[in-house]
C-alpha positions, 0 to 999 in steps of 0.5 A: 500500500505504501509503495503504491502511494509513493508511486502516485506521489512521484507521478504527481510530482512529474506532472506538476513539474511538467506543468511548471515548465510548460507555464514557464515556456509559455511565459517566455514565449509571451514575453518575447519581443519581435519585429516582423519584416519582409524583403524582396530581392530582384536580379535582372539578367539575360536568358540563356534558354530559348524554347520554340514550338513548331507545328506542322498542320496538314489537311485532306478529305482523306484522314490517312492522306493528311496523316501521311503528309504530316508525317513526311513533313515533320520527318523532314523538319526533324532531320533538318534540325538534327543536321543543324546540331540540335540534339535529340534530347532537346526535341520533344513532341508535345502535341498530336491532333486529328480533327475534322470540319465541314467547310461553311461553303459546303454546308450552304450547298448541303454537302457533308464533305469533311476536311481532316486536319492533322497537327504535330507540334515539336518543342525545341530547346536551345542553349545558344539563344543567338541561333533562335532566328536561324533555327526558326528559318530551318524548321520553316524552310523544311515544312513547319507552317506554324511557330506556335510559341517562342519564349526565353527563360533560364537554365536550372543552373543559372536560375539557381545561381541568381535565386541565391543572389536574389534571396541575399538581397531579400534578406538584406532588405528585410534586415534594413527595414527591421533596423529602421523600425528598431531604431525608431522604437528604441529597441535593439535587434538581438537575433532571428527567431524565424525565417520563411522563404517565399517562392522564386519567380522567373518570368518567361517572355513569350512571342507567338508567331505564324511562320510562312516559308514563302515570307521567311525564305529570305537570305537574312535570318529572322531577327529575334530579340531575347530581352531580359528576365528578372529573378525575384525571391522573397523572405519573411523574418521574425527578429528578436529584440530587447 
C-alpha cells in the first residue's frame, strides 16, 4: 500500500513539474519581443534558354492522306534540325491532333464533305539563344507552317545561381527595414527567431508567331530579340529584440 502511494506521489510530482515548465515556456514565449519584416530581392539578367514550338498542320478529305503528309513533313523538319546540331534530347513532341470540319461553303450547298486536319507540334530547346532566328528559318524552310510559341527563360543552373543572389538581397532588405523600425522604437535587434522563404519567380517572355516559308525564305535570318528576365525571391523574418 505504501509503495503504491509513493508511486502516485512521484507521478504527481512529474506532472506538476511538467506543468511548471510548460507555464514557464509559455511565459517566455509571451514575453518575447519581435519585429516582423519582409524583403524582396530582384536580379535582372539575360536568358540563356530559348524554347520554340513548331507545328506542322496538314489537311485532306482523306484522314490517312493528311496523316501521311504530316508525317513526311515533320520527318523532314526533324532531320533538318538534327543536321543543324540540335540534339535529340532537346526535341520533344508535345502535341498530336486529328480533327475534322465541314467547310461553311459546303454546308450552304448541303454537302457533308469533311476536311481532316492533322497537327504535330515539336518543342525545341536551345542553349545558344543567338541561333533562335536561324533555327526558326530551318524548321520553316523544311515544312513547319506554324511557330506556335517562342519564349526565353533560364537554365536550372543559372536560375539557381541568381535565386541565391536574389534571396541575399531579400534578406538584406528585410534586415534594413527591421533596423529602421528598431531604431525608431528604441529597441535593439538581438537575433532571428524565424525565417520563411517565399517562392522564386522567373518570368518567361513569350512571342507567338505564324511562320510562312514563302515570307521567311529570305537570305537574312529572322531577327529575334531575347530581352531580359528578372529573378525575384522573397523572405519573411521574425527578429528578436530587447
